[in-house]
Backbone as CSV, one residue per row, in Angstrom:
resi,resn,N_x,N_y,N_z,CA_x,CA_y,CA_z,C_x,C_y,C_z
1,MET,-40.214,-59.020,-30.752,-39.828,-57.431,-31.000,-40.824,-56.569,-30.403
2,GLN,-40.246,-55.573,-29.651,-41.050,-54.565,-29.012,-41.645,-53.515,-30.149
3,THR,-42.934,-53.022,-29.781,-43.595,-52.144,-30.798,-42.727,-51.013,-31.134
4,SER,-42.033,-50.496,-30.360,-41.156,-49.233,-30.602,-39.939,-49.840,-31.681
5,GLN,-39.397,-50.932,-31.575,-38.384,-51.480,-32.372,-39.180,-51.806,-33.696
6,LEU,-40.338,-52.450,-33.630,-40.913,-52.348,-35.018,-41.235,-51.264,-35.773
7,LEU,-41.647,-50.397,-35.204,-41.947,-49.133,-35.665,-40.677,-48.435,-36.188
8,ASN,-39.554,-48.461,-35.315,-38.490,-47.959,-35.921,-37.797,-48.587,-37.193
9,VAL,-37.864,-50.101,-37.316,-37.703,-50.651,-38.470,-38.421,-50.214,-39.555
10,MET,-39.591,-49.992,-39.337,-40.735,-49.992,-40.358,-40.431,-48.519,-41.015
11,PHE,-40.107,-47.507,-40.142,-39.863,-46.132,-40.476,-38.495,-45.823,-41.071
12,ASN,-37.386,-46.640,-40.897,-36.066,-46.311,-40.999,-35.322,-47.300,-42.009
13,ASP,-35.842,-48.595,-42.162,-35.357,-49.699,-43.024,-35.830,-49.371,-44.371
14,PRO,-34.888,-49.450,-45.341,-35.049,-49.195,-46.826,-36.162,-50.263,-47.259
15,GLU,-36.084,-51.600,-46.652,-36.896,-52.438,-47.203,-38.376,-52.293,-46.987
16,PHE,-38.680,-51.249,-45.930,-40.031,-51.109,-45.705,-40.517,-49.851,-46.446
17,ALA,-39.614,-48.987,-47.130,-39.966,-47.797,-47.658,-41.235,-47.875,-48.512
18,TRP,-41.351,-48.851,-49.080,-42.574,-48.953,-49.910,-43.877,-48.819,-49.331
19,LEU,-43.873,-49.374,-47.971,-45.052,-49.251,-47.094,-45.352,-47.985,-46.434
20,ARG,-44.352,-46.945,-46.648,-44.565,-45.685,-45.859,-46.076,-44.927,-46.359
21,SER,-46.208,-44.948,-47.572,-47.513,-44.103,-48.303,-48.679,-44.684,-47.545
22,MET,-48.574,-46.025,-47.485,-49.734,-46.778,-46.925,-49.807,-46.554,-45.501
23,SER,-48.870,-46.458,-44.675,-48.685,-46.323,-43.186,-49.282,-44.886,-43.020
24,GLY,-48.657,-43.680,-43.950,-49.204,-42.538,-43.736,-50.629,-42.186,-43.968
25,LEU,-51.254,-43.020,-44.897,-52.607,-42.859,-45.150,-53.362,-43.457,-44.067
26,ILE,-52.811,-44.447,-43.388,-53.680,-45.025,-42.234,-53.545,-43.994,-40.966
27,VAL,-52.476,-43.105,-40.880,-52.333,-42.397,-39.679,-53.322,-41.221,-40.018
28,ARG,-53.487,-40.903,-41.346,-54.457,-39.763,-41.764,-55.714,-40.224,-41.311
29,ILE,-56.118,-41.330,-41.700,-57.355,-41.867,-41.508,-57.596,-41.954,-40.052
30,ASP,-56.863,-42.443,-39.234,-56.953,-42.452,-37.663,-57.317,-41.018,-37.228
31,GLU,-56.404,-39.934,-37.706,-56.533,-38.679,-37.220,-57.965,-38.200,-37.711
32,ALA,-58.404,-38.409,-38.784,-59.751,-37.943,-39.257,-60.692,-38.749,-38.327
33,LEU,-60.855,-39.982,-37.988,-61.690,-40.681,-37.063,-61.639,-40.057,-35.762
34,GLU,-60.454,-39.929,-34.971,-60.217,-39.258,-33.806,-60.984,-37.813,-33.599
35,THR,-60.713,-37.171,-34.905,-61.307,-35.729,-34.884,-62.866,-35.922,-34.692
36,LYS,-63.270,-36.622,-35.524,-64.751,-36.941,-35.642,-65.595,-37.553,-34.442
37,LEU,-64.637,-38.222,-33.698,-65.138,-38.802,-32.521,-65.076,-38.090,-31.244
38,ARG,-64.329,-36.887,-31.226,-64.328,-35.940,-30.094,-65.311,-35.007,-29.878
39,PRO,-66.344,-35.470,-29.232,-67.656,-34.588,-29.309,-67.412,-33.295,-28.556
40,SER,-66.390,-33.387,-27.678,-66.298,-32.259,-26.550,-65.619,-30.868,-27.166
41,GLU,-64.972,-31.189,-28.584,-63.966,-30.202,-29.046,-65.001,-29.600,-30.350
42,PRO,-64.864,-28.422,-30.774,-65.468,-27.972,-32.000,-64.499,-28.711,-33.042
43,ARG,-65.297,-29.114,-34.091,-64.724,-29.727,-35.257,-65.296,-29.358,-36.596
44,ALA,-64.275,-29.372,-37.406,-64.852,-29.001,-38.774,-65.297,-30.437,-39.490
45,GLU,-66.097,-30.550,-40.355,-66.443,-31.774,-40.993,-65.191,-32.337,-41.698
46,THR,-64.882,-33.416,-41.535,-63.646,-34.184,-42.029,-64.216,-34.467,-43.317
47,GLU,-63.207,-33.964,-44.577,-63.480,-34.322,-45.908,-62.923,-35.591,-46.031
48,THR,-63.775,-36.469,-46.476,-63.194,-37.817,-46.730,-62.604,-38.080,-48.280
49,GLY,-63.033,-37.057,-49.022,-62.737,-37.431,-50.647,-61.182,-37.544,-50.857
50,PRO,-60.265,-36.548,-50.142,-58.787,-36.865,-50.271,-58.337,-38.191,-49.795
51,LEU,-58.801,-38.700,-48.623,-58.552,-39.920,-48.050,-59.040,-41.254,-49.012
52,VAL,-60.067,-41.085,-49.424,-60.692,-42.153,-50.486,-59.862,-41.983,-52.017
53,ALA,-59.399,-40.912,-52.427,-58.680,-40.986,-53.421,-57.191,-41.508,-53.164
54,ALA,-56.706,-41.076,-52.125,-55.368,-41.630,-51.800,-55.305,-43.308,-51.607
55,ALA,-56.358,-43.898,-50.929,-56.506,-45.214,-50.952,-56.790,-45.675,-52.231
56,ARG,-57.503,-45.157,-53.111,-57.795,-45.731,-54.533,-56.300,-45.797,-55.234
57,ASP,-55.516,-44.775,-55.185,-54.151,-44.683,-55.672,-53.374,-45.775,-55.210
58,LEU,-53.260,-46.133,-53.834,-52.522,-47.285,-53.354,-53.049,-48.701,-53.718
59,VAL,-54.522,-48.805,-54.180,-54.793,-50.155,-54.419,-54.917,-50.410,-56.016
60,ALA,-54.477,-49.044,-56.724,-54.411,-49.362,-58.239,-53.014,-48.517,-58.362
61,PRO,-51.890,-49.103,-57.956,-50.700,-48.106,-58.197,-50.186,-47.848,-59.674
62,GLU,-49.585,-47.015,-59.809,-48.986,-46.554,-61.310,-47.899,-47.804,-61.454
63,ALA,-47.934,-48.356,-62.591,-47.206,-49.507,-62.771,-45.856,-49.010,-63.019
64,GLY,-44.866,-50.061,-62.526,-43.591,-49.892,-62.686,-42.916,-49.063,-61.441
65,THR,-43.589,-48.404,-60.500,-43.097,-47.916,-59.438,-42.700,-48.810,-58.429
66,PRO,-41.672,-48.623,-57.559,-41.192,-49.471,-56.496,-42.525,-49.854,-55.602
67,TYR,-43.429,-49.052,-55.329,-44.466,-49.492,-54.716,-45.426,-50.392,-55.176
68,ALA,-45.856,-50.338,-56.697,-46.356,-51.098,-57.403,-45.877,-52.609,-57.602
69,GLN,-44.576,-52.559,-57.709,-43.852,-53.961,-57.763,-44.102,-54.669,-56.382
70,ARG,-43.945,-53.909,-55.263,-44.028,-54.656,-53.970,-45.474,-54.935,-53.676
71,TYR,-46.319,-54.106,-54.129,-47.747,-54.273,-53.732,-48.204,-55.637,-54.611
72,HIS,-47.810,-55.670,-55.915,-48.269,-56.877,-56.683,-47.623,-58.089,-56.335
73,ALA,-46.354,-57.896,-55.945,-45.725,-59.135,-55.292,-46.306,-59.777,-54.067
74,ALA,-46.999,-58.814,-53.328,-47.610,-59.358,-51.849,-48.853,-59.857,-52.384
75,LEU,-49.488,-59.291,-53.586,-50.876,-60.144,-54.032,-50.670,-61.337,-54.398
76,GLN,-49.442,-61.368,-55.039,-49.121,-62.996,-55.582,-48.745,-63.971,-54.455
77,GLU,-48.117,-63.404,-53.385,-47.536,-64.269,-52.433,-48.478,-64.440,-51.191
78,LEU,-49.237,-63.646,-50.898,-49.955,-63.664,-49.576,-51.549,-63.533,-49.969
79,PRO,-52.180,-64.898,-49.570,-53.689,-65.001,-49.978,-54.393,-63.881,-49.131
80,ASP,-53.829,-63.759,-47.991,-54.503,-62.566,-46.882,-54.599,-61.209,-47.578
81,ALA,-53.516,-60.943,-48.432,-53.236,-59.689,-49.079,-54.258,-59.631,-50.177
82,VAL,-54.458,-60.466,-50.877,-55.470,-60.542,-51.919,-56.779,-60.439,-51.006
83,LEU,-57.391,-61.089,-50.344,-58.667,-60.797,-49.578,-58.783,-59.346,-49.240
84,ALA,-57.694,-58.926,-48.457,-57.735,-57.441,-47.850,-57.956,-56.596,-49.157
85,HIS,-57.186,-56.908,-50.300,-57.421,-56.083,-51.226,-58.870,-56.124,-52.041
86,ARG,-59.155,-57.231,-51.932,-60.633,-57.240,-52.567,-61.742,-56.501,-51.613
87,ASP,-61.571,-56.572,-50.332,-62.345,-55.968,-49.515,-62.227,-54.591,-49.508
88,LEU,-60.856,-53.923,-49.732,-60.618,-52.544,-49.666,-61.340,-51.820,-50.991
89,VAL,-61.134,-52.705,-52.183,-61.669,-52.154,-53.485,-63.094,-52.041,-53.333
90,THR,-63.888,-53.116,-52.847,-65.266,-53.018,-52.721,-65.766,-51.883,-51.773
91,LEU,-65.033,-51.609,-50.575,-65.366,-50.332,-49.857,-65.129,-49.346,-50.698
92,LEU,-64.063,-49.092,-51.340,-64.025,-48.042,-52.300,-64.969,-47.584,-53.180
93,LYS,-65.448,-48.754,-53.940,-66.493,-48.702,-54.887,-67.796,-48.086,-54.235
94,LEU,-68.131,-48.364,-52.904,-69.288,-47.832,-52.180,-69.106,-46.306,-52.027
95,GLN,-67.869,-45.823,-51.998,-67.695,-44.461,-51.814,-67.707,-43.696,-53.051
96,ARG,-67.942,-44.192,-54.186,-68.052,-43.400,-55.349,-69.406,-42.335,-55.042
97,PRO,-69.213,-41.112,-55.566,-70.381,-40.172,-55.639,-71.459,-40.724,-56.441
98,GLN,-72.617,-40.521,-56.075,-73.873,-40.806,-56.739,-73.773,-39.995,-58.136
99,SER,-74.019,-41.088,-59.118,-74.074,-40.259,-60.577,-75.331,-39.375,-60.679
100,THR,-75.038,-38.197,-61.332,-76.419,-37.266,-61.388,-77.054,-37.786,-62.808
101,ALA,-76.743,-38.566,-63.331,-77.315,-39.069,-64.802,-78.521,-39.912,-64.492
C-alpha cells in the first residue's frame, strides 16, 4: 500500500477514527518542533504545556469513550503498545512542573 493510500484510509475509514486525535497531536508536535528548528525565521517560543496536557489525556482517556475502548484493547493485544505506553507515561512524568513546596 502506498503512503497516500494509507493516509487516505487512516483519515477516512471509520475504523481508524479513534486514532485521529492521536495523529492530530503528532502533527501538532511535529509543527512545534519544525518551528523550533528553523533558525532563519523569527519564532515565538513554543508553549509545550498544551501538547503535554493533550498527550496526558490520550494515555489516560476518559473511560467508556470509543477512543478509550480501542486504546485499552490495543494495550491488551499488542505488547509493543504496552511498552510504548510505558515509555510515554515516563516521559510525561518528567514534564511535570517542579513543585514549589
